[in-house]
N, CA, C and O atoms as CSV, one atom per row, in Angstrom:
chain,resi,resn,atom,element,x,y,z
A,1,MET,N,N,-12.752,-90.788,-15.317
A,1,MET,CA,C,-11.890,-90.040,-16.246
A,1,MET,C,C,-10.465,-90.369,-16.032
A,1,MET,O,O,-10.136,-90.363,-14.846
A,2,THR,N,N,-9.608,-90.633,-16.821
A,2,THR,CA,C,-8.269,-91.137,-16.614
A,2,THR,C,C,-7.370,-90.009,-16.874
A,2,THR,O,O,-7.773,-89.051,-17.533
A,3,ASP,N,N,-6.021,-90.064,-16.340
A,3,ASP,CA,C,-5.099,-89.024,-16.463
A,3,ASP,C,C,-4.016,-89.486,-17.502
A,3,ASP,O,O,-2.890,-88.988,-17.510
A,4,GLN,N,N,-4.408,-90.443,-18.359
A,4,GLN,CA,C,-3.499,-91.032,-19.455
A,4,GLN,C,C,-3.288,-89.877,-20.551
A,4,GLN,O,O,-4.200,-89.124,-20.891
A,5,ARG,N,N,-2.143,-89.828,-21.003
A,5,ARG,CA,C,-1.775,-88.990,-22.276
A,5,ARG,C,C,-2.154,-89.801,-23.467
A,5,ARG,O,O,-2.055,-91.027,-23.506
A,6,ARG,N,N,-2.578,-89.073,-24.407
A,6,ARG,CA,C,-2.947,-89.813,-25.704
A,6,ARG,C,C,-1.741,-89.917,-26.568
A,6,ARG,O,O,-1.172,-88.880,-26.905
A,7,PRO,N,N,-1.292,-91.102,-26.965
A,7,PRO,CA,C,-0.004,-91.238,-27.646
A,7,PRO,C,C,-0.016,-90.311,-28.950
A,7,PRO,O,O,-0.992,-90.213,-29.693
A,8,GLY,N,N,1.159,-89.667,-29.121
A,8,GLY,CA,C,1.452,-88.762,-30.316
A,8,GLY,C,C,0.749,-87.598,-30.254
A,8,GLY,O,O,0.815,-86.955,-31.302
A,9,THR,N,N,0.020,-87.047,-29.285
A,9,THR,CA,C,-0.544,-85.833,-29.053
A,9,THR,C,C,0.393,-84.809,-28.351
A,9,THR,O,O,0.357,-83.623,-28.679
A,10,ARG,N,N,1.168,-85.235,-27.458
A,10,ARG,CA,C,1.945,-84.312,-26.693
A,10,ARG,C,C,3.411,-84.936,-26.745
A,10,ARG,O,O,3.648,-86.144,-26.784
A,11,ASN,N,N,4.287,-83.982,-26.740
A,11,ASN,CA,C,5.629,-84.439,-26.831
A,11,ASN,C,C,6.521,-83.290,-26.092
A,11,ASN,O,O,6.869,-82.295,-26.727
A,12,PRO,N,N,6.822,-83.442,-24.932
A,12,PRO,CA,C,7.715,-82.407,-24.077
A,12,PRO,C,C,8.971,-82.030,-24.934
A,12,PRO,O,O,9.436,-80.905,-24.756
A,13,GLN,N,N,9.503,-82.773,-25.750
A,13,GLN,CA,C,10.642,-82.619,-26.546
A,13,GLN,C,C,10.503,-81.217,-27.393
A,13,GLN,O,O,11.440,-80.455,-27.634
A,14,PHE,N,N,9.212,-81.049,-27.771
A,14,PHE,CA,C,8.801,-79.874,-28.682
A,14,PHE,C,C,8.285,-78.671,-27.861
A,14,PHE,O,O,7.936,-77.680,-28.502
A,15,ALA,N,N,8.202,-78.649,-26.588
A,15,ALA,CA,C,7.624,-77.528,-25.713
A,15,ALA,C,C,8.375,-76.270,-26.002
A,15,ALA,O,O,9.605,-76.232,-25.953
A,16,PRO,N,N,7.673,-75.300,-26.285
A,16,PRO,CA,C,8.280,-74.001,-26.486
A,16,PRO,C,C,9.213,-73.534,-25.510
A,16,PRO,O,O,8.874,-73.500,-24.327
A,17,GLY,N,N,10.428,-73.146,-25.897
A,17,GLY,CA,C,11.435,-72.898,-24.661
A,17,GLY,C,C,12.301,-74.030,-24.447
A,17,GLY,O,O,13.375,-73.841,-23.875
A,18,SER,N,N,11.944,-75.280,-24.868
A,18,SER,CA,C,12.715,-76.356,-24.350
A,18,SER,C,C,13.915,-76.476,-25.628
A,18,SER,O,O,14.054,-75.724,-26.593
A,19,PRO,N,N,14.641,-77.592,-25.288
A,19,PRO,CA,C,15.895,-77.807,-26.432
A,19,PRO,C,C,15.242,-78.139,-27.828
A,19,PRO,O,O,15.894,-78.061,-28.869
A,20,GLY,N,N,13.902,-78.516,-27.790
A,20,GLY,CA,C,13.243,-78.951,-28.986
A,20,GLY,C,C,12.251,-77.996,-29.457
A,20,GLY,O,O,11.334,-78.385,-30.182
A,21,SER,N,N,12.368,-76.668,-29.073
A,21,SER,CA,C,11.371,-75.602,-29.636
A,21,SER,C,C,11.577,-75.417,-31.073
A,21,SER,O,O,12.476,-75.963,-31.713
A,22,LYS,N,N,10.733,-74.652,-31.526
A,22,LYS,CA,C,10.541,-74.265,-33.016
A,22,LYS,C,C,11.910,-73.858,-33.535
A,22,LYS,O,O,12.277,-74.263,-34.638
A,23,THR,N,N,12.672,-73.084,-32.797
A,23,THR,CA,C,13.931,-72.561,-33.396
A,23,THR,C,C,14.915,-73.590,-33.521
A,23,THR,O,O,15.871,-73.386,-34.269
A,24,GLN,N,N,14.803,-74.814,-32.809
A,24,GLN,CA,C,15.833,-75.738,-32.875
A,24,GLN,C,C,15.161,-77.144,-33.501
A,24,GLN,O,O,15.898,-78.115,-33.670
A,25,VAL,N,N,13.896,-77.208,-33.799
A,25,VAL,CA,C,13.519,-78.500,-34.424
A,25,VAL,C,C,12.717,-78.182,-35.681
A,25,VAL,O,O,11.737,-77.437,-35.692
A,26,LYS,N,N,13.230,-78.825,-36.756
A,26,LYS,CA,C,12.820,-78.697,-37.935
A,26,LYS,C,C,11.415,-79.142,-38.183
A,26,LYS,O,O,11.080,-80.236,-37.729
A,27,GLY,N,N,10.552,-78.418,-38.854
A,27,GLY,CA,C,9.188,-78.989,-39.036
A,27,GLY,C,C,8.107,-78.649,-38.019
A,27,GLY,O,O,6.954,-79.056,-38.165
A,28,VAL,N,N,8.505,-77.864,-36.940
A,28,VAL,CA,C,7.483,-77.531,-35.922
A,28,VAL,C,C,7.250,-76.120,-36.295
A,28,VAL,O,O,8.147,-75.294,-36.469
A,29,SER,N,N,5.789,-75.870,-36.420
A,29,SER,CA,C,5.298,-74.458,-36.790
A,29,SER,C,C,4.451,-73.924,-35.702
A,29,SER,O,O,4.123,-74.646,-34.761
A,30,VAL,N,N,4.057,-72.600,-35.798
A,30,VAL,CA,C,3.242,-72.035,-34.786
A,30,VAL,C,C,2.277,-71.023,-35.660
A,30,VAL,O,O,2.694,-70.277,-36.546
A,31,THR,N,N,0.892,-71.146,-35.233
A,31,THR,CA,C,-0.099,-70.369,-36.083
A,31,THR,C,C,-1.155,-69.894,-35.308
A,31,THR,O,O,-1.309,-70.480,-34.236
A,32,ARG,N,N,-1.968,-68.930,-35.586
A,32,ARG,CA,C,-3.243,-68.632,-35.145
A,32,ARG,C,C,-4.344,-68.618,-36.173
A,32,ARG,O,O,-5.506,-68.309,-35.907
A,33,ASN,N,N,-3.902,-68.977,-37.383
A,33,ASN,CA,C,-4.849,-69.122,-38.536
A,33,ASN,C,C,-5.808,-70.262,-38.316
A,33,ASN,O,O,-5.430,-71.423,-38.160
A,34,HIS,N,N,-7.048,-69.881,-38.310
A,34,HIS,CA,C,-8.175,-70.960,-38.104
A,34,HIS,C,C,-8.135,-71.990,-39.462
A,34,HIS,O,O,-8.407,-73.182,-39.318
A,35,ASP,N,N,-7.823,-71.506,-40.607
A,35,ASP,CA,C,-8.062,-72.433,-41.784
A,35,ASP,C,C,-6.727,-73.470,-41.609
A,35,ASP,O,O,-6.834,-74.656,-41.923
A,36,VAL,N,N,-5.610,-72.975,-41.141
A,36,VAL,CA,C,-4.393,-73.964,-41.067
A,36,VAL,C,C,-4.599,-74.896,-40.005
A,36,VAL,O,O,-4.192,-76.053,-40.109
A,37,ILE,N,N,-5.264,-74.437,-38.882
A,37,ILE,CA,C,-5.508,-75.340,-37.799
A,37,ILE,C,C,-6.518,-76.433,-38.147
A,37,ILE,O,O,-6.298,-77.613,-37.874
A,38,ARG,N,N,-7.722,-75.980,-38.804
A,38,ARG,CA,C,-8.730,-76.715,-39.157
A,38,ARG,C,C,-8.256,-77.859,-40.195
A,38,ARG,O,O,-8.578,-79.041,-40.069
A,39,ARG,N,N,-7.513,-77.392,-41.156
A,39,ARG,CA,C,-6.910,-78.445,-42.212
A,39,ARG,C,C,-5.945,-79.395,-41.590
A,39,ARG,O,O,-5.884,-80.568,-41.957
A,40,TRP,N,N,-5.162,-78.882,-40.617
A,40,TRP,CA,C,-4.270,-79.785,-39.984
A,40,TRP,C,C,-4.995,-80.923,-39.175
A,40,TRP,O,O,-4.652,-82.104,-39.226
A,41,ALA,N,N,-6.018,-80.442,-38.438
A,41,ALA,CA,C,-6.962,-81.449,-37.696
A,41,ALA,C,C,-7.686,-82.486,-38.566
A,41,ALA,O,O,-7.761,-83.691,-38.329
A,42,GLN,N,N,-8.191,-81.847,-39.579
A,42,GLN,CA,C,-9.261,-82.705,-40.321
A,42,GLN,C,C,-8.205,-83.679,-41.249
A,42,GLN,O,O,-8.619,-84.784,-41.599
A,43,GLN,N,N,-7.079,-83.321,-41.568
A,43,GLN,CA,C,-6.207,-84.272,-42.296
A,43,GLN,C,C,-5.882,-85.377,-41.393
A,43,GLN,O,O,-5.440,-86.408,-41.901
A,44,ARG,N,N,-6.038,-85.309,-40.134
A,44,ARG,CA,C,-5.770,-86.471,-39.184
A,44,ARG,C,C,-6.984,-87.122,-38.567
A,44,ARG,O,O,-6.919,-88.044,-37.754
A,45,GLY,N,N,-8.199,-86.522,-39.056
A,45,GLY,CA,C,-9.373,-87.170,-38.536
A,45,GLY,C,C,-9.775,-86.588,-37.200
A,45,GLY,O,O,-10.738,-87.048,-36.587
A,46,ALA,N,N,-9.030,-85.551,-36.725
A,46,ALA,CA,C,-9.142,-84.942,-35.377
A,46,ALA,C,C,-10.413,-83.999,-35.283
A,46,ALA,O,O,-10.704,-83.255,-36.220
A,47,ARG,N,N,-11.115,-84.053,-34.185
A,47,ARG,CA,C,-12.278,-83.148,-34.018
A,47,ARG,C,C,-11.896,-82.216,-32.908
A,47,ARG,O,O,-11.113,-82.576,-32.029
A,48,PRO,N,N,-12.491,-80.910,-32.939
A,48,PRO,CA,C,-12.328,-80.095,-31.752
A,48,PRO,C,C,-12.931,-80.665,-30.456
A,48,PRO,O,O,-13.949,-81.355,-30.510
A,49,ALA,N,N,-12.368,-80.410,-29.386
A,49,ALA,CA,C,-12.906,-81.145,-28.046
A,49,ALA,C,C,-12.559,-80.165,-26.889
A,49,ALA,O,O,-11.845,-79.166,-26.974
A,50,THR,N,N,-13.171,-80.621,-25.845
A,50,THR,CA,C,-12.737,-80.033,-24.580
A,50,THR,C,C,-12.677,-81.117,-23.332
A,50,THR,O,O,-13.237,-82.209,-23.433
A,51,VAL,N,N,-12.091,-80.799,-22.377
A,51,VAL,CA,C,-12.032,-81.846,-21.307
A,51,VAL,C,C,-13.369,-81.658,-20.360
A,51,VAL,O,O,-13.581,-80.631,-19.714
A,52,PRO,N,N,-14.114,-82.645,-20.376
A,52,PRO,CA,C,-15.400,-82.454,-19.507
A,52,PRO,C,C,-14.934,-82.134,-18.124
A,52,PRO,O,O,-13.950,-82.652,-17.597
A,53,GLY,N,N,-15.793,-81.151,-17.517
A,53,GLY,CA,C,-15.682,-80.595,-16.216
A,53,GLY,C,C,-14.717,-79.489,-16.087
A,53,GLY,O,O,-14.592,-78.935,-14.995
A,54,SER,N,N,-14.031,-79.122,-17.099
A,54,SER,CA,C,-13.092,-77.979,-17.149
A,54,SER,C,C,-13.764,-76.770,-17.415
A,54,SER,O,O,-13.176,-75.699,-17.267
A,55,GLU,N,N,-15.038,-76.834,-17.828
A,55,GLU,CA,C,-15.791,-75.540,-18.185
A,55,GLU,C,C,-15.983,-74.566,-17.027
A,55,GLU,O,O,-16.121,-75.022,-15.892
A,56,HIS,N,N,-15.999,-73.302,-17.239
A,56,HIS,CA,C,-16.234,-72.443,-16.221
A,56,HIS,C,C,-17.091,-71.204,-16.798
A,56,HIS,O,O,-16.864,-70.730,-17.912
A,57,ASP,N,N,-18.020,-70.761,-16.001
A,57,ASP,CA,C,-18.958,-69.594,-16.369
A,57,ASP,C,C,-19.499,-69.960,-17.684
A,57,ASP,O,O,-19.610,-69.052,-18.507
A,58,GLY,N,N,-19.869,-71.200,-18.023
A,58,GLY,CA,C,-20.561,-71.581,-19.299
A,58,GLY,C,C,-19.654,-71.507,-20.448
A,58,GLY,O,O,-20.170,-71.551,-21.565
A,59,ARG,N,N,-18.344,-71.398,-20.342
A,59,ARG,CA,C,-17.376,-71.300,-21.371
A,59,ARG,C,C,-16.518,-72.589,-21.362
A,59,ARG,O,O,-16.281,-73.224,-20.334
A,60,LEU,N,N,-16.086,-72.911,-22.561
A,60,LEU,CA,C,-15.229,-74.138,-22.572
A,60,LEU,C,C,-13.919,-73.900,-21.793
A,60,LEU,O,O,-13.376,-72.796,-21.748
A,61,GLY,N,N,-13.447,-75.003,-21.183
A,61,GLY,CA,C,-12.205,-75.102,-20.271
A,61,GLY,C,C,-11.044,-75.420,-21.238
A,61,GLY,O,O,-10.663,-74.634,-22.104
A,62,VAL,N,N,-10.538,-76.588,-21.025
A,62,VAL,CA,C,-9.304,-76.993,-21.754
A,62,VAL,C,C,-9.620,-77.499,-23.067
A,62,VAL,O,O,-10.415,-78.422,-23.243
A,63,LEU,N,N,-8.941,-76.841,-24.081
A,63,LEU,CA,C,-9.203,-77.253,-25.448
A,63,LEU,C,C,-8.220,-78.466,-25.968
A,63,LEU,O,O,-7.010,-78.480,-25.744
A,64,ARG,N,N,-8.823,-79.327,-26.589
A,64,ARG,CA,C,-8.009,-80.446,-27.187
A,64,ARG,C,C,-8.512,-80.855,-28.504
A,64,ARG,O,O,-9.523,-80.341,-28.982
A,65,PHE,N,N,-7.817,-81.790,-29.120
A,65,PHE,CA,C,-8.388,-82.457,-30.257
A,65,PHE,C,C,-8.593,-83.841,-30.022
A,65,PHE,O,O,-7.745,-84.493,-29.413
A,66,ASP,N,N,-9.715,-84.388,-30.480
A,66,ASP,CA,C,-10.007,-85.746,-30.245
A,66,ASP,C,C,-9.614,-86.715,-31.527
A,66,ASP,O,O,-10.280,-86.689,-32.562
A,67,PHE,N,N,-8.650,-87.435,-31.379
A,67,PHE,CA,C,-8.012,-88.002,-32.612
A,67,PHE,C,C,-8.788,-89.518,-32.729
A,67,PHE,O,O,-9.184,-90.032,-31.683
A,68,PRO,N,N,-8.956,-90.091,-33.791
A,68,PRO,CA,C,-9.556,-91.339,-33.793
A,68,PRO,C,C,-8.530,-92.396,-33.399
A,68,PRO,O,O,-7.336,-92.270,-33.673
A,69,ARG,N,N,-9.001,-93.371,-32.789
A,69,ARG,CA,C,-8.223,-94.733,-32.375
A,69,ARG,C,C,-7.223,-94.316,-31.299
A,69,ARG,O,O,-6.296,-95.095,-31.076
A,70,TYR,N,N,-7.297,-93.231,-30.638
A,70,TYR,CA,C,-6.444,-93.032,-29.414
A,70,TYR,C,C,-7.252,-93.026,-28.246
A,70,TYR,O,O,-8.300,-92.392,-28.131
A,71,GLY,N,N,-6.622,-93.907,-27.200
A,71,GLY,CA,C,-7.357,-93.816,-26.029
A,71,GLY,C,C,-6.897,-92.751,-25.011
A,71,GLY,O,O,-6.310,-91.756,-25.436
A,72,GLY,N,N,-7.115,-92.893,-23.779
A,72,GLY,CA,C,-6.695,-91.849,-22.892
A,72,GLY,C,C,-7.825,-91.133,-22.230
A,72,GLY,O,O,-8.829,-91.731,-21.842
A,73,ALA,N,N,-7.649,-89.822,-22.104
A,73,ALA,CA,C,-8.524,-88.961,-21.389
A,73,ALA,C,C,-9.870,-88.981,-22.267
A,73,ALA,O,O,-9.846,-89.007,-23.497
A,74,VAL,N,N,-11.016,-88.965,-21.522
A,74,VAL,CA,C,-12.394,-88.809,-22.187
A,74,VAL,C,C,-12.643,-87.308,-22.566
A,74,VAL,O,O,-12.641,-86.396,-21.739
A,75,LEU,N,N,-12.826,-87.178,-23.705
A,75,LEU,CA,C,-13.119,-85.734,-24.230
A,75,LEU,C,C,-14.566,-85.537,-24.713
A,75,LEU,O,O,-15.196,-86.493,-25.164
A,76,ARG,N,N,-15.082,-84.342,-24.624
A,76,ARG,CA,C,-16.411,-83.957,-25.315
A,76,ARG,C,C,-16.070,-83.236,-26.512
A,76,ARG,O,O,-15.298,-82.279,-26.445
A,77,ARG,N,N,-16.603,-83.630,-27.661
A,77,ARG,CA,C,-16.617,-82.970,-28.832
A,77,ARG,C,C,-17.312,-81.732,-28.872
A,77,ARG,O,O,-18.386,-81.641,-28.277
A,78,VAL,N,N,-16.820,-80.723,-29.523
A,78,VAL,CA,C,-17.595,-79.416,-29.639
A,78,VAL,C,C,-17.353,-78.848,-31.103
A,78,VAL,O,O,-16.460,-79.210,-31.869
A,79,GLY,N,N,-18.200,-78.009,-31.309
A,79,GLY,CA,C,-18.010,-77.407,-32.730
A,79,GLY,C,C,-16.874,-76.520,-33.009
A,79,GLY,O,O,-16.278,-75.954,-32.092
A,80,TRP,N,N,-16.556,-76.379,-34.236
A,80,TRP,CA,C,-15.328,-75.565,-34.560
A,80,TRP,C,C,-15.679,-74.101,-34.197
A,80,TRP,O,O,-14.749,-73.417,-33.770
A,81,ASP,N,N,-16.921,-73.527,-34.313
A,81,ASP,CA,C,-17.000,-72.142,-33.942
A,81,ASP,C,C,-16.838,-71.874,-32.501
A,81,ASP,O,O,-16.319,-70.832,-32.101
A,82,GLU,N,N,-17.300,-72.858,-31.666
A,82,GLU,CA,C,-17.143,-72.685,-30.230
A,82,GLU,C,C,-15.687,-72.831,-29.806
A,82,GLU,O,O,-15.249,-72.169,-28.865
A,83,TRP,N,N,-14.915,-73.711,-30.507
A,83,TRP,CA,C,-13.625,-74.102,-30.094
A,83,TRP,C,C,-12.793,-72.824,-30.389
A,83,TRP,O,O,-12.059,-72.287,-29.559
A,84,PHE,N,N,-12.987,-72.400,-31.654
A,84,PHE,CA,C,-12.271,-71.112,-32.041
A,84,PHE,C,C,-12.620,-69.935,-31.419
A,84,PHE,O,O,-11.779,-69.039,-31.363
A,85,ALA,N,N,-13.753,-69.775,-30.926
A,85,ALA,CA,C,-14.194,-68.613,-30.158
A,85,ALA,C,C,-13.396,-68.568,-28.818
A,85,ALA,O,O,-12.997,-67.480,-28.403
A,86,THR,N,N,-13.152,-69.717,-28.133
A,86,THR,CA,C,-12.338,-69.888,-26.995
A,86,THR,C,C,-10.912,-69.630,-27.323
A,86,THR,O,O,-10.221,-68.827,-26.698
A,87,PHE,N,N,-10.493,-70.351,-28.341
A,87,PHE,CA,C,-9.014,-70.222,-28.827
A,87,PHE,C,C,-8.652,-68.537,-28.964
A,87,PHE,O,O,-7.688,-67.996,-28.424
A,88,ASP,N,N,-9.587,-67.919,-29.751
A,88,ASP,CA,C,-9.326,-66.408,-29.955
A,88,ASP,C,C,-9.476,-65.548,-28.658
A,88,ASP,O,O,-8.685,-64.640,-28.404
A,89,ALA,N,N,-10.565,-65.887,-27.822
A,89,ALA,CA,C,-10.694,-64.991,-26.508
A,89,ALA,C,C,-9.393,-65.308,-25.748
A,89,ALA,O,O,-8.868,-64.377,-25.137
A,90,ARG,N,N,-8.854,-66.444,-25.723
A,90,ARG,CA,C,-7.597,-66.653,-24.914
A,90,ARG,C,C,-6.182,-66.182,-25.660
A,90,ARG,O,O,-5.075,-66.172,-25.121
A,91,LYS,N,N,-6.456,-65.835,-26.886
A,91,LYS,CA,C,-5.221,-65.445,-27.686
A,91,LYS,C,C,-4.149,-66.584,-27.772
A,91,LYS,O,O,-2.945,-66.330,-27.811
A,92,LEU,N,N,-4.655,-67.852,-27.800
A,92,LEU,CA,C,-3.826,-68.939,-28.004
A,92,LEU,C,C,-3.189,-68.997,-29.256
A,92,LEU,O,O,-3.665,-68.477,-30.265
A,93,ARG,N,N,-1.836,-69.782,-29.212
A,93,ARG,CA,C,-1.105,-70.094,-30.310
A,93,ARG,C,C,-1.172,-71.573,-30.352
A,93,ARG,O,O,-1.248,-72.281,-29.348
A,94,PHE,N,N,-1.137,-72.039,-31.693
A,94,PHE,CA,C,-1.173,-73.446,-31.946
A,94,PHE,C,C,0.286,-73.916,-32.639
A,94,PHE,O,O,0.695,-73.604,-33.757
A,95,TRP,N,N,0.893,-74.695,-31.712
A,95,TRP,CA,C,2.101,-75.255,-32.291
A,95,TRP,C,C,1.825,-76.642,-32.718
A,95,TRP,O,O,1.135,-77.402,-32.037
A,96,TYR,N,N,2.347,-76.964,-33.810
A,96,TYR,CA,C,2.013,-78.281,-34.486
A,96,TYR,C,C,3.306,-78.702,-35.346
A,96,TYR,O,O,4.285,-77.985,-35.550
A,97,GLN,N,N,3.118,-79.935,-35.778
A,97,GLN,CA,C,4.195,-80.635,-36.631
A,97,GLN,C,C,3.585,-81.337,-37.742
A,97,GLN,O,O,2.788,-82.235,-37.471
A,98,GLU,N,N,3.841,-81.060,-38.969
A,98,GLU,CA,C,3.171,-81.865,-40.166
A,98,GLU,C,C,3.567,-83.182,-40.170
A,98,GLU,O,O,2.688,-84.044,-40.206
A,99,ARG,N,N,4.910,-83.548,-40.135
A,99,ARG,CA,C,5.328,-84.881,-40.455
A,99,ARG,C,C,6.522,-85.319,-39.311
A,99,ARG,O,O,7.412,-84.597,-38.860
A,100,ASN,N,N,6.282,-86.512,-39.050
A,100,ASN,CA,C,7.659,-87.077,-38.169
A,100,ASN,C,C,8.829,-87.226,-39.041
A,100,ASN,O,O,8.849,-87.031,-40.256
A,101,ALA,N,N,9.894,-87.627,-38.216
A,101,ALA,CA,C,11.215,-87.769,-39.056
A,101,ALA,C,C,11.063,-88.838,-40.108
A,101,ALA,O,O,11.724,-88.756,-41.143
A,102,ASP,N,N,10.242,-89.823,-39.904
A,102,ASP,CA,C,10.166,-90.792,-40.949
A,102,ASP,C,C,9.094,-90.583,-41.999
A,102,ASP,O,O,8.693,-91.498,-42.719
A,103,GLY,N,N,8.628,-89.279,-42.055
A,103,GLY,CA,C,7.685,-88.929,-43.086
A,103,GLY,C,C,6.182,-89.198,-42.814
A,103,GLY,O,O,5.321,-88.775,-43.585
A,104,SER,N,N,5.888,-89.909,-41.706
A,104,SER,CA,C,4.594,-90.154,-41.409
A,104,SER,C,C,3.838,-88.943,-40.785
A,104,SER,O,O,4.436,-88.159,-40.049
A,105,PRO,N,N,2.555,-88.801,-41.076
A,105,PRO,CA,C,1.910,-87.573,-40.401
A,105,PRO,C,C,2.088,-87.553,-38.957
A,105,PRO,O,O,1.909,-88.608,-38.349
A,106,SER,N,N,2.420,-86.480,-38.314
A,106,SER,CA,C,2.520,-86.254,-36.959
A,106,SER,C,C,1.242,-85.575,-36.252
A,106,SER,O,O,0.565,-84.662,-36.726
A,107,ASN,N,N,1.071,-86.184,-35.086
A,107,ASN,CA,C,-0.093,-85.637,-34.314
A,107,ASN,C,C,0.248,-84.528,-33.188
A,107,ASN,O,O,-0.569,-83.961,-32.463
A,108,PHE,N,N,1.522,-84.371,-33.211
A,108,PHE,CA,C,2.024,-83.404,-32.256
A,108,PHE,C,C,1.423,-82.064,-32.374
A,108,PHE,O,O,1.528,-81.441,-33.430
A,109,ASN,N,N,0.777,-81.566,-31.320
A,109,ASN,CA,C,0.344,-80.196,-31.225
A,109,ASN,C,C,0.354,-79.739,-29.799
A,109,ASN,O,O,0.504,-80.510,-28.851
A,110,ARG,N,N,0.180,-78.395,-29.692
A,110,ARG,CA,C,0.203,-77.810,-28.343
A,110,ARG,C,C,-0.497,-76.431,-28.529
A,110,ARG,O,O,-0.335,-75.748,-29.540
A,111,LEU,N,N,-1.279,-76.077,-27.491
A,111,LEU,CA,C,-1.915,-74.817,-27.490
A,111,LEU,C,C,-1.282,-74.117,-26.285
A,111,LEU,O,O,-1.224,-74.610,-25.158
A,112,GLU,N,N,-0.735,-72.718,-26.700
A,112,GLU,CA,C,0.082,-72.048,-25.771
A,112,GLU,C,C,-0.526,-70.602,-25.701
A,112,GLU,O,O,-0.782,-69.930,-26.700
A,113,ALA,N,N,-0.735,-70.187,-24.359
A,113,ALA,CA,C,-1.117,-68.739,-24.263
A,113,ALA,C,C,0.145,-67.798,-24.459
A,113,ALA,O,O,1.277,-68.206,-24.198
A,114,PRO,N,N,-0.084,-66.633,-24.891
A,114,PRO,CA,C,1.122,-65.682,-24.943
A,114,PRO,C,C,1.656,-65.408,-23.655
A,114,PRO,O,O,0.974,-65.402,-22.630
A,115,ARG,N,N,2.934,-65.172,-23.710
A,115,ARG,CA,C,3.691,-64.895,-22.399
A,115,ARG,C,C,3.753,-63.380,-22.248
A,115,ARG,O,O,4.311,-62.879,-21.272
């Protein structure tokens, strides 16, 4: 397994609380709505996934999206129900961007636990 980051899926500029957080960057949103999250992922061909080996006590560990045509870390695809059950149990929030500044679809996303 590699420690590479997938291009376009993480951008520290948009990290909550950073200079590029939602309050300062147009187009970055946050939600817990399953329909919004699923629609966003499906529009990009992304599938719910987890990082192999991060599971504990039979539950999913690190949640991710597996985007087509992106290299990097090896991911294990999981079903939406299992992904959302973990998302809800951890009370995560989904930060995402619909479009890049040039108008192309953005893959930026971040899962964050409440503080």
